[in-house]
N, C-alpha and C positions, 0 to 999 in steps of 0.2 A: 886773486891776481887776474884781472881782466885784460885780455889782449885785443878784444874787438867790442864794438858797441852792441847792446842787446838787439835781438831780432824780435819784432812785435808780431804776435799771432793771436788773433781773437781777443785783443785787449790785454794780453798777458805777455810777460817777457820770458822767453825760453832760450837759455844759453848755458854753456858749460865750458870751463877750461880744465883740461886734464893734464896736470904735470905728471911726472913719473910717479910721485907719491900719491897723487889723486887717483891715478889709474889703479893703484893697488887697492884703494878703498872701494872704488866703483865696480871694479871687475872681479871681485872675489868669486870663486877661488882663483887667485892669480898663480900662473905657473912660476915656480921658483925652485932653485937648487936642483937636486937630482931629478925631480919630477919634470922640470923644464927641459933638462938635458935629454931625458928619455923621450919626451914628447917630440922634440925637435930632431932627434937622431935620425928618424926615418925620412926627413925632408932635407937634411943637411943645412938647416937654418940655425942661425944664432938665436938663443932665447930672446924674447921681447915681451912688451906689455900685453896683457890680456891672457885669456885662457885658450886652450886649443879648440879649434872648431870641431864639433862632433856631429854625427848624423842626427837627423830628426827621426825619432822612433814613431811608428804608427800609433795613433790614439785608438781607444777602444772601439769607437764606431767605425773607423777605417778597417780594423781587423775583422769586424763583422761583415763589412761590405765586401772585402776581399774573399771571405769565406763563401759568399753567395755567387761568385762568378762560376758559371757552370759550363764545363767543357762539352757537355752533351748538347747544350743549346748552341754553342759555337759550331760544333760539327753539323748540326741540323741546318744552320744558316748557310754554311759553306756549300753543303750538298744541294740545298734548294737553289742557290744562285747558279751553281754549275748546271742544274737541270734546265735552265732556260736556253741552253744550247749555245747561244752567243749573246753577249751584252755589248757588242760593238756600238759605238756612238751613232753610226750610220745605219744600224739595223732597224727592223720594223718597230714603229712606235704604237701600232694598233693591233698587232697580233696578240691574242690573249694568252698564249702559252710560250712563245719564243721571241727573244729579242730584248732590246733595251727598254721598250715600253712596258712589257709585262714584268720585267725585273723591277723597274722603278715603282710600278703600282704595288707590287708585293712588299717592297721595303716600306713604302708609305703606309700601307695598311698595318704592318707590324709595329711601326713606331707610333701610329695612332693608338693601337691597343696598349702599348707601353704608357703613353701619355695619359690614358684613362685611369691609371693607377696613381697619378701624381697629385690628385686633389686640385687640379686646375693650374698647377704651377708650370707644367710642361705643355708647350704648344708645338704642333708639327705643321709644316707647310711645304708645298712645292715651290721652288724658285726656278722659274722657266724664263728663257730668253732665246732669241734667234741668233745663232752664230752665223755671220756672213761668210761668204766664200773665202777660203784660205787654202794654203798649200795642201792641207790634209782634210779639208771639208769642201767637196766639189760643188755642192749646192747649199743654199741657206737651210740650216738645220736647227730645229728646236732642241735645246739641251736643258735638262731638268735636274736640279739638285734637290735632295730631300733633306730638310733641316729641322731638327728637334731642338727646342730651346727650353732649358730649365732655368727659370728666373731665380736670381738670388734674393735673399730676404733683406740683408743689411746693406749690401753694396751692389745692387743689381746692375749699375752702370759699368762695373768691372767685369770683363768677359774673357773666357778661356774657350778655345775651339779645339775639337779633335775631329779628324776626318779619315775616311777611307774612300777609294774611288770605285764606283760600281761598274765602269766600262771595262771591256776586255778586248784582246786582239790576237791575231796570229802573225805569221812571218811578214806578210804584206799588210802594212797598216791600213791600206785601203780596202782590204777584203772583208766585207761585212756580211757575207753569206755563209762562210765556212764555220764549222763548230769552233768556238773559242771558249773553252771551259773557264779559264781565268780563276782557277781554284786558289792559287797562291797570290796571283797578281790580278785582281786584288780582292777576291772574296774574303780572304783572310782579314784584311783591314776593315772591310765592311762588317764582318762578324765581330771584331773588336768593338767598333763603334756602337753597334746595336746592343751588344751585351752590356756595355758601359751605360747606355741610356736606360736599360732595364733596371740595373741595380741602383742607379742614382735617382730614378724617378720618384721613389717613395721617400727620399731623404731631403732635408733642408740644407741648403748651402748659403753662405754669405754672398759669394760672387755668383755670376751667371755662367752656366755651362752650355755650350753649343755642340751638339752631336750632328755632324754633317756627313751625308753620303753624297759625294760629288760625282759629276759625270764629265766626259770629254777630256779626261786626263791624257789618254793615249794619243789623242789628236793634237794636243798642245796645251794642256792644263786649263782648258777653256772654262770648265765649270767653277773651279776654285778661283780663277782669275776674276770671273764675274762676281762671285761671292765676296772676295776680298775687296774689290773695288767698291761694291755697294756698301760694305761696312765702313770703308774709309770715307766715302761721300757722306755717310750718315754721322760721322764723327764718333764711331764706336771705339771704345777704349779696350781694344784687344791686347791683353797683357801677356798672352802666350798662346801659341798654336802648335799642334802636333799632327803631322801626317803619319798614318800607319799604312805603309805601302810595301807589300811583299814581306809579311810577318808570319808566314805559315809553315816554313820548313826548318827543321833543326839539323838535317843532314846536308853534307856538302856535296860538291860535284863528284867527289870520289866515292860516294856512298857511305862515308864514315859520319859519325855524329860527335865531332870534337867539342862542339859548343852548344849543347842542348839547353843550357841555362844562361846564355848570353844573347843580348839584343844590342844591335848597334844603334847609336843615336848621332845623326849628322847635324852639326851646328856650325854656321858660318862665324868668322871672326869679325873682320871689318864689315860693317853693315852694307848691304846692297845699296841703300839709299844715302850713303854718306855724302855730305855736301863738300865742296872745295874748302870751305872754312873749317869744317870738322876734320878733313884730311890734313890740313895744315897743322892744326893743334895736335892731332895724333902723331904726326911725323916728328913733332917737337918733343912731346912728353910721353909717348907710348899709348897703349890701349889696344894694340892689334889683337890681343887675346881677351878683350873685355867688352865686346859688343853685347847688346841685350840678349842675343841668342846664345852666346857663350855662357852668360850668367844662367840662362834657362837650363842649359846642359848640366852645369854644376849643380843646380837645384835638383834636377831629376836624380842624379847620383846620390844626393844627400837624403832624399826622401823615399826613393823607390828601389834602392839596391840593398835589400835586407832579407832576413829569413821569412818575412811575411809574404813577399812576392816570390822568393826562391830564384831570383834572377840577378845576374850581373849586368850592368849597363856600361857598354863600351862606348864612351863618347869619342867621336872622331871629329877632329877640327877641320872639317871641310863642309861646304854647303851641301854637297851630295857626291855620289860616286862618279867616276869617269864616264862620260858619254850618256849619263842618265840624269833625270830630275823628277821631282814629285811636287805635290800640291802645296807644300810649305813654301816653295819658291814664290808662288803667287802672293802670299802674305808678306814675305820678305820684300817684295817689290813695292808693297804699300807701306813699308816702314814698320811692320809689326814684327816682334820677336817670334821666331818659328823654328821648328826642328823636324827631322824625319826619322821615325823608327823603321828599321828593316832588319831582316834576319842576318846572321853572322857570316854565312858562306853560301852564296847563291849558286844554284845550278842553272846555268843559262840555257841548257837543253830543255828546261821546263818553263821558260819565260819567252813570250813573243815568238812562239814556234807553232807551225802547223802540227797537228796531231798525226804522228806517223812513227813507224819503226824504220830506221835507216842504219845499215851496217851493224845490226844487232842492238842498237840503242833506241830506247823509247823516248821520243820527243813529245812535247806538249805539256801544257799547264793542267795536269790531271789531278783529281782529288786524291788519288792513291799516293801521291807524293807529299801530302800535307800531314803535319803532326798537330793534332787538335789539342793535345795537352800543352804543347809549346805556345799555340795561339792564346790559350787561356792564361798562361803565365805572362805573356806580353800584355794582355788585357789588365792583369794585376799591376804591372808597372805603370800603365797609363792611369789606372784608377788611383793608385797611391799618389801619383803626381797631381792629377786633377783635384782630388779631394783636398790635398794640402794647400794647393793654390787657392781653391775656392773658399777654404775655411780661414786661411791666414790673411793678414792685412795685404793690401796691394803693394807692389814694388814702389819704393819711395820715389817721389817726383821732384824734378828740378834740383837735383843734387849738384852742388857746385863745390869745387876746390878753389880757394881764394889765392890768387897769385899777384896781389897788389904790390907786394914788396918782397925783397930778398929776406927770407927768414929761415930758421932751422926748425920751425914747428909746422903744423898743418892745421888749417881751419877749413871745416866743412859746413855747408849751409844747405838747408832743404825746406820743402813745404811739409807741414804736418798733415798726415792722413786724416780722413774723416770717419774712419771705422769707429763704431761706438765702443768696441772692446779693445781698442788700441792701448797697449801698455807702455810702449816706448820704442827705442831704437838701439841697434848695436852697430858699431863700426867694426868692419873686418879689414884685415890687412894681410899681406904676404910679400915675400921677396919678389922682385920683378921677374925672376926666372922660375918661380914656382907655378905649377899648373893650376892649383886650387888654393882657395883661401885657407890660411893656416891658423890665424889668431883672431879672436873676437874680443871686443871691449864693450861692456855695457855702458851706455851714456845716459840712459833715462829718457823721459818724455821731454825732449828739447828739440830745437830746430837749428841750433848752431853749436858746434863744439870745436875747441882747439886742443890738439893733442901734441904733446912734447916729443914728437918724432918728425924727422925731415921728410917732406913729401918728395924730395929728390931721390930718396933711397928705396922706397917701397911703393906698392900700389895699395890704395885705399878704396873701400866700398862701404855701402850702408844697407842694412836691412831692417825692416819693421818687425815688431813682436807683439802678439796679442796676449790677453790675460790668461789664455789657455796654453801659452808657450808655442803656438804656431808661428813660424818665421817665414817672411816673404823671400822671394828671390832678391839677390843683391843688385843694387843700383850702382853704376860706375859714374864717377863725377865728371862733369864738364868743367873746363878751365874758365874762371871768371876773374876779372880784375877788380871787382867790387862786391 
């Protein structure tokens, strides 16, 4: 029973029509009877076609990689960065022991040593530019990012970025001479990035990973803005970016440790770069909770919230916290999916503060307030995410939901991926009020599918699957009349 003409791809016809009975055959084991009721009881959803969406378990190599993350190395990195006294963007660039220049040179040397273990697959470079005068940069200032790139084997054009920012500050953002330890903000994030680079360097991945230590964040996200703009101008296919910013403390402002195994992940809903036409379509059919960054957040929970990382990922549906922002915003502004990791309960006495004791309270971003075990666990969350992204197929491209006529079924169409180990695709769906995808239907290696469910009633998405069972992030369809 064909509802649409075949879609040609590479000279072959790739299509499928799934009626209710066909779904049973394709999507075995299908939820049915008491099992379906039990699976749906937690969501309040009526049973429907497909099996329940389940987390992706770490593969054997990922478990080995996670076991190599070393909290002692994390600690050594944080302490060394603090020892530079200040890493303020406007501090000295030529003092050999103090300031942003000395810190940047040390990071570059460390990552070069890591790259030497990669068999030539990792390269390290300084990305420098002159930032013109701005409200928080009083004179033209050279800003330098340090970028380590691990080239993928099968799909090197597909890129995933992880960052931490090297610069630090005190209460007055223009004070570049005072001690600004920056232990949590953001030596912790830099330590995550450098430890990830170390454990990934000796491994082969299908996609390309970029480990970035960026500068100028406190003055206005300048380093990451330049990096993201350069990637966009080069046509780089960044399919995911993560900023690690303030990921060092598990204790809250009241001194308690209520969430030592939770990390927050901030993800925007409506894309920052949404066009008027896209906004009009969204206002008509929905999708406020289905931008690419939201799908990235759901993916992180699916692959990195497990016993192997020892962490819960609290996804927060906001671009960032009130009055604050991080380097992922630079990538969002270029249209890339991006998110920000940060600790669960910040102590603002230890961020953006002069080092001092006032009314019996210790202020300042000091190393004594950092939990190195916690940083190592955050690194594991990042590692599980990046490994699965880089080994899985890329997010499906050009996914469309066809709305040429009034129908009570749903037709989806997309471009086939180019990965050599691509096995096929899975349609996911959920009630429009559900936070996460709840059902998955195997549709095989096709580029068009018609499902006997009304697109008016639920949300649909699509993910790719490889022969090893790795699954991509979900793509959300755009409306098309043809």
